[in-house]
Structure formats: C-alpha cells, structure tokens
PADOLO-109238 format. One record per residue: residue number from 1; residue in three letters; x, y, z of N, C-alpha, C in turn. Coordinates in Angstrom, 2 decimals, padded with zeros to 5 digits. Example, Ala and Ser with C-alpha at 12.3 -4.5 7.8 and 13.67 -1.06 7.14 Angstrom:
<recs>
num:residu:n_px:n_py:n_pz:ca_px:ca_py:ca_pz:c_px:c_py:c_pz
1:ala:013.19:-005.69:007.80:012.30:-004.50:007.80:013.20:-003.30:007.80
2:ser:012.85:-002.25:007.08:013.67:-001.06:007.14:012.90:000.03:007.87
</recs>
This chain:
<recs>
num:residu:n_px:n_py:n_pz:ca_px:ca_py:ca_pz:c_px:c_py:c_pz
1:unk:-026.99:000.95:139.85:-027.03:002.09:139.06:-026.00:001.83:137.66
2:unk:-025.19:001.46:138.06:-024.52:000.95:136.99:-025.11:000.12:135.87
3:unk:-026.19:-000.37:136.34:-027.13:-001.27:135.56:-027.64:-000.12:134.38
4:unk:-028.43:000.63:135.20:-029.46:001.27:133.96:-028.58:002.80:133.50
5:unk:-027.16:002.86:133.28:-027.01:003.90:132.73:-027.10:003.80:131.44
6:unk:-027.05:005.09:130.76:-027.88:004.63:129.31:-029.00:004.07:128.99
7:unk:-029.56:003.37:129.99:-031.03:002.88:130.04:-032.10:003.93:130.02
8:unk:-031.97:004.64:131.21:-032.35:005.87:131.38:-032.59:006.94:130.99
9:unk:-033.82:006.92:129.95:-034.02:008.09:129.48:-034.93:009.36:129.74
10:unk:-034.49:011.00:129.59:-035.22:011.71:129.83:-035.69:012.60:128.15
11:unk:-036.78:012.32:128.85:-037.29:013.42:126.66:-037.76:014.73:127.19
12:unk:-037.73:015.60:125.98:-038.48:016.88:126.50:-039.68:016.24:125.52
13:unk:-041.02:016.93:126.47:-042.34:016.40:125.82:-042.83:017.22:125.26
14:unk:-042.50:018.43:125.30:-043.19:019.93:124.67:-042.56:021.25:124.46
15:unk:-042.31:021.57:123.14:-041.85:022.85:123.04:-042.55:024.33:123.09
16:unk:-042.05:025.44:123.42:-042.32:026.48:123.49:-042.20:027.92:123.21
17:unk:-043.02:028.25:122.48:-042.30:029.70:121.67:-043.20:030.96:121.91
18:unk:-042.22:032.05:121.93:-042.96:033.15:122.22:-042.73:034.30:121.18
19:unk:-043.38:035.41:121.21:-043.63:036.67:120.26:-042.29:037.37:120.90
20:unk:-041.45:037.77:119.93:-040.32:038.60:120.32:-040.77:039.50:121.73
21:unk:-040.36:039.87:122.34:-040.52:040.34:123.75:-040.67:041.77:123.78
22:unk:-041.41:042.50:123.63:-041.68:044.08:123.89:-040.43:044.77:125.23
23:unk:-040.23:045.46:125.02:-039.39:046.57:126.34:-039.26:048.08:126.22
24:unk:-039.81:048.32:127.07:-039.77:049.81:126.80:-039.06:050.59:128.61
25:unk:-038.16:051.04:128.11:-037.66:052.24:129.33:-037.88:053.57:129.05
26:unk:-038.79:054.10:130.61:-039.21:055.15:130.53:-038.74:055.96:131.75
27:unk:-037.94:056.26:132.07:-037.12:056.92:133.58:-036.96:056.09:134.31
28:unk:-037.80:056.09:135.35:-037.02:055.07:136.35:-038.31:053.63:136.21
29:unk:-038.56:053.52:135.16:-039.18:052.36:134.79:-038.93:051.46:133.37
30:unk:-039.77:050.23:133.58:-039.67:049.36:132.52:-040.56:048.33:132.52
31:unk:-041.26:048.79:131.29:-041.85:047.47:131.10:-041.88:046.67:129.71
32:unk:-042.17:045.49:130.60:-041.92:043.95:129.27:-043.43:043.55:129.10
33:unk:-043.38:042.98:127.83:-044.56:042.75:127.46:-044.20:041.36:126.59
34:unk:-044.62:040.19:127.79:-044.27:038.91:126.93:-045.44:038.44:126.27
35:unk:-045.65:037.37:125.28:-046.71:037.06:124.87:-046.24:035.79:124.32
36:unk:-047.13:034.83:124.66:-047.28:033.39:124.37:-047.48:033.17:123.11
37:unk:-046.38:032.38:122.22:-046.80:032.48:120.74:-047.47:030.81:120.57
38:unk:-046.97:029.89:120.92:-047.45:028.70:120.71:-046.90:027.44:121.96
39:unk:-047.62:026.71:121.96:-047.01:025.01:123.00:-047.28:023.81:121.86
40:unk:-046.63:023.24:121.81:-046.18:022.03:121.21:-046.28:020.95:122.29
41:unk:-047.20:019.86:122.00:-046.96:018.07:122.92:-045.91:017.39:121.65
42:unk:-044.42:017.51:122.10:-043.98:016.75:120.74:-044.10:015.27:120.70
43:unk:-044.71:014.75:122.07:-044.82:013.11:121.79:-045.89:012.92:122.73
44:unk:-047.01:013.34:121.85:-048.65:013.02:122.77:-048.59:011.40:122.60
45:unk:-048.26:010.70:122.37:-048.17:009.32:121.95:-047.39:008.86:123.40
46:unk:-046.71:009.20:124.41:-046.21:009.01:125.86:-047.10:009.45:126.70
47:unk:-048.38:010.24:126.57:-049.28:010.30:127.79:-050.35:009.29:127.40
48:unk:-050.34:008.60:128.75:-051.39:007.13:128.90:-053.09:007.84:128.94
49:unk:-053.05:007.80:127.36:-054.70:008.15:127.47:-055.44:006.63:126.48
50:unk:-056.61:006.94:126.44:-056.93:005.65:125.34:-056.93:006.68:124.08
51:unk:-057.69:005.59:122.93:-057.89:006.42:121.83:-058.63:007.55:121.84
52:unk:-060.19:007.16:122.27:-061.16:008.37:122.28:-059.97:009.97:122.82
53:unk:-059.55:009.65:123.96:-059.02:010.82:124.96:-057.73:010.95:123.65
54:unk:-057.11:010.37:123.51:-056.02:010.91:122.62:-056.28:011.66:121.29
55:unk:-057.39:011.32:120.83:-058.08:011.72:119.47:-058.37:013.35:119.99
56:unk:-059.14:013.23:121.03:-059.64:014.33:121.87:-058.99:015.38:122.14
57:unk:-057.54:015.10:122.87:-056.16:015.79:123.26:-055.44:016.71:121.75
58:unk:-055.46:015.94:120.52:-054.74:016.22:119.13:-056.14:017.04:118.89
59:unk:-057.21:016.91:118.72:-058.00:018.34:118.82:-057.80:019.48:119.07
60:unk:-057.72:019.39:120.27:-057.38:021.14:121.11:-055.86:021.43:120.86
61:unk:-055.17:020.40:120.87:-053.49:020.56:120.27:-053.65:021.51:119.49
62:unk:-054.11:021.13:117.87:-053.84:021.30:116.93:-054.95:022.59:116.75
63:unk:-056.00:022.88:117.66:-056.96:024.01:117.76:-056.67:025.28:117.96
64:unk:-056.62:024.59:119.19:-055.65:025.89:120.43:-054.95:025.54:121.39
65:unk:-053.10:025.43:121.25:-052.69:025.16:121.54:-052.00:025.74:123.57
66:unk:-052.61:026.43:123.05:-052.14:027.19:124.46:-053.10:026.74:125.53
67:unk:-053.84:026.70:125.52:-055.66:026.02:125.83:-054.44:024.79:126.97
68:unk:-053.62:024.41:126.77:-052.90:022.57:127.14:-052.23:023.37:128.66
69:unk:-052.24:025.12:128.73:-051.66:025.13:129.65:-051.84:025.54:130.87
70:unk:-051.34:025.05:132.12:-052.36:025.00:133.39:-051.77:026.23:133.80
71:unk:-050.06:026.74:133.89:-049.84:027.08:135.13:-048.66:028.16:133.75
72:unk:-048.23:029.50:133.78:-046.94:029.69:133.85:-046.23:031.07:134.30
73:unk:-045.02:031.07:134.53:-044.31:032.51:135.10:-043.38:032.83:134.09
74:unk:-043.04:034.59:134.39:-041.92:035.01:133.79:-041.10:035.57:135.20
75:unk:-039.31:035.61:134.21:-038.27:035.95:135.57:-037.74:036.83:134.30
76:unk:-037.92:038.39:134.60:-037.30:039.46:133.99:-036.01:039.20:133.91
77:unk:-035.35:038.56:134.81:-034.23:038.95:135.18:-033.25:037.61:135.37
78:unk:-033.76:036.86:134.66:-033.25:035.04:134.76:-031.50:035.49:134.83
79:unk:-031.20:034.47:135.66:-029.56:034.49:136.18:-029.06:032.96:135.27
80:unk:-029.76:032.74:134.55:-029.37:031.33:134.13:-028.80:030.28:135.50
81:unk:-029.67:029.90:136.80:-029.88:029.36:137.63:-031.22:029.33:138.71
82:unk:-031.18:030.29:138.63:-032.34:030.14:139.63:-033.74:030.94:139.31
83:unk:-034.67:030.42:139.18:-036.01:031.12:138.60:-036.31:031.52:139.60
84:unk:-036.76:033.04:139.41:-037.50:033.97:140.26:-039.04:034.34:140.17
85:unk:-039.86:033.95:139.83:-041.20:034.50:139.23:-041.14:036.05:139.75
86:unk:-041.16:036.54:138.51:-042.04:038.26:138.78:-043.14:038.69:137.85
87:unk:-043.83:037.37:137.70:-045.67:037.17:137.33:-045.65:035.95:136.95
88:unk:-046.55:035.75:137.42:-047.86:034.32:136.83:-049.12:034.52:136.68
89:unk:-050.05:033.69:136.12:-050.80:033.07:135.74:-051.02:031.77:135.80
90:unk:-052.37:031.10:135.79:-052.92:029.91:136.33:-054.23:029.92:136.05
91:unk:-054.54:028.75:135.53:-055.81:028.59:135.09:-056.72:028.27:136.08
92:unk:-057.74:029.21:135.96:-059.18:029.65:137.26:-058.29:031.36:138.34
93:unk:-057.42:031.83:137.21:-056.80:033.04:137.73:-057.90:033.55:136.77
94:unk:-059.04:034.37:137.68:-059.36:035.43:136.58:-058.98:037.10:137.00
95:unk:-057.84:037.40:137.42:-057.38:038.53:138.54:-056.68:038.94:136.72
96:unk:-056.11:037.92:135.85:-055.45:038.51:134.83:-056.12:038.68:133.31
97:unk:-057.55:037.99:133.29:-058.08:037.96:132.51:-059.40:037.48:132.90
98:unk:-060.78:037.62:132.08:-062.09:037.03:132.80:-062.13:035.35:132.72
99:unk:-061.33:034.77:131.54:-061.62:033.20:131.37:-061.10:032.38:132.38
100:unk:-061.78:031.96:133.28:-061.73:030.87:133.99:-061.12:029.40:133.76
101:unk:-060.99:028.73:132.48:-060.82:027.75:132.06:-059.05:027.68:131.02
102:unk:-059.07:028.91:130.87:-057.31:029.42:130.75:-056.35:030.19:131.14
103:unk:-055.11:030.06:130.59:-054.67:031.47:131.18:-054.45:032.60:130.06
104:unk:-053.90:033.36:130.55:-053.79:034.64:129.85:-052.46:034.02:129.32
105:unk:-052.50:035.12:128.21:-051.63:034.47:126.93:-050.70:035.59:126.80
106:unk:-051.29:036.96:127.66:-049.67:037.59:127.52:-049.50:038.26:129.08
107:unk:-048.36:038.76:129.13:-048.11:039.36:131.10:-047.38:040.93:130.55
108:unk:-047.69:041.30:131.39:-047.27:042.70:131.21:-046.76:043.38:132.78
109:unk:-044.84:043.19:132.45:-044.10:043.51:133.80:-044.00:044.74:133.89
110:unk:-043.62:045.54:135.07:-043.03:046.64:135.30:-041.87:046.24:136.51
111:unk:-041.07:046.72:135.67:-038.99:046.45:136.72:-038.60:047.56:136.72
112:unk:-037.41:047.41:137.61:-036.66:048.25:137.80:-035.96:048.52:136.19
113:unk:-035.76:049.52:136.35:-034.76:049.46:134.47:-033.65:048.90:134.94
114:unk:-032.82:048.52:133.36:-031.31:047.46:133.94:-030.52:048.11:132.31
115:unk:-029.71:048.35:132.56:-028.87:048.91:131.53:-028.45:047.71:130.80
116:unk:-027.98:047.62:129.15:-027.64:046.73:128.89:-029.00:045.66:128.74
117:unk:-028.28:044.67:128.32:-029.40:043.38:127.71:-029.82:042.88:129.19
118:unk:-031.26:042.26:128.97:-031.98:041.49:129.70:-032.07:040.33:129.24
119:unk:-031.34:038.90:130.45:-032.21:037.58:130.46:-033.53:037.43:130.98
120:unk:-034.28:036.79:130.21:-035.74:036.81:130.50:-035.92:035.20:130.22
121:unk:-037.18:034.73:131.64:-037.29:033.25:131.26:-038.62:033.22:131.08
122:unk:-039.13:032.29:130.63:-040.74:031.81:130.74:-040.58:031.04:130.93
123:unk:-041.40:030.02:131.82:-041.73:028.56:132.16:-043.25:028.65:132.32
124:unk:-043.48:027.38:131.83:-044.65:026.96:131.77:-044.91:025.17:132.38
125:unk:-046.01:025.07:132.82:-046.61:023.98:133.35:-047.67:023.28:132.91
126:unk:-047.99:022.25:131.81:-049.24:021.93:131.16:-050.06:021.63:131.74
127:unk:-051.53:021.00:131.53:-052.09:019.93:132.28:-051.87:018.86:132.92
128:unk:-050.80:018.40:132.25:-050.24:016.92:132.06:-048.94:016.99:133.33
129:unk:-048.81:018.29:133.77:-047.45:018.29:134.70:-046.16:018.44:133.94
130:unk:-046.41:019.20:132.55:-044.88:018.56:132.22:-044.30:020.49:132.33
131:unk:-043.20:020.55:132.11:-042.92:021.81:131.91:-041.85:022.16:130.98
132:unk:-041.88:023.33:130.60:-041.03:024.09:129.30:-040.31:025.07:129.40
133:unk:-039.38:025.33:128.79:-039.26:027.21:129.20:-038.43:027.65:128.22
134:unk:-038.77:028.71:128.18:-037.93:029.87:127.31:-036.95:030.56:127.73
135:unk:-035.92:030.73:127.32:-034.80:031.73:127.89:-034.34:032.70:126.33
136:unk:-034.84:033.72:127.04:-034.51:035.19:125.50:-033.36:036.06:126.51
137:unk:-032.57:036.56:125.24:-031.75:037.88:125.96:-032.40:039.40:124.98
138:unk:-032.77:039.85:125.75:-033.40:041.31:124.65:-032.84:042.40:125.35
139:unk:-032.02:042.91:124.00:-031.32:044.41:124.32:-032.02:045.87:124.88
140:unk:-031.78:046.61:125.07:-032.19:047.87:125.85:-032.50:048.79:124.11
141:unk:-033.83:049.37:124.01:-033.83:050.14:122.92:-033.50:051.38:123.00
</recs>
C-alpha cells in the first residue's frame, strides 16, 4: 500500500451545471423545478476510444452535451452524506418525456414545505458510467 501512495490518482472527468433552481412554496406543498444546463467531459482523451469514435464523441459533446447523460436524480433534502433520490430519469424512460434516446432536462418535484434554506443535490451518470454531482442551497422566497 505504501508503494502506491502518491501514485494512484482519481480525477473528475466531467462537470455538471444547473440553471438556478426555482422554489415555489404554497400552503401545504412546495415545488422545485430543477433544470440541467450543461455537462462537460473534462478529459475525453481518458476514454478508451479510437480516433474516429473520439471525433464522434467530441461532435456530440460540442453540439448536445446533455445527450451524454444516461441517468440523473435529484435529492431535494440532501444532508451532505446520504443521497436519497426524490426524482429520477434515465435514457429509455418515456414517462417523463417522449424521447427514448435522451433524458429529460427538467425535473419538477412536489415536496413537503420546509422553512429556511433547502439543500438540493443533483447526480448524473453518463453513458461511460462516470458520475458528477452538484449541491446547491436555495433560500425560501
């Protein structure tokens, strides 16, 4: 184990961004609208592809980066330790939209109202199995 110390590195190969989360509180319910903004593979050269397929990947990543997402989920009350999905979508699911080749890019969650700020975590898994997450704290309006 000592021989490997400093030699094994894990790198983040992707970067996820969101549009500002909308939070609407009405009486006995709260609605959150979460929209994916962008997904970037930071190191596409780390993916084992030949040159032709790497060029195809780069073309998709440049034109429609959210098309690389295989699955995503939202935890509307993230505690910073355990992710509890309150909403999810995956490629092939047509319950959220009619496109079986892509995930929907917007989630609408109805949750119990909460006083004060709410910490929301969004996790995505791309077609290569890489994961990315964003944690955002939103205030009540």
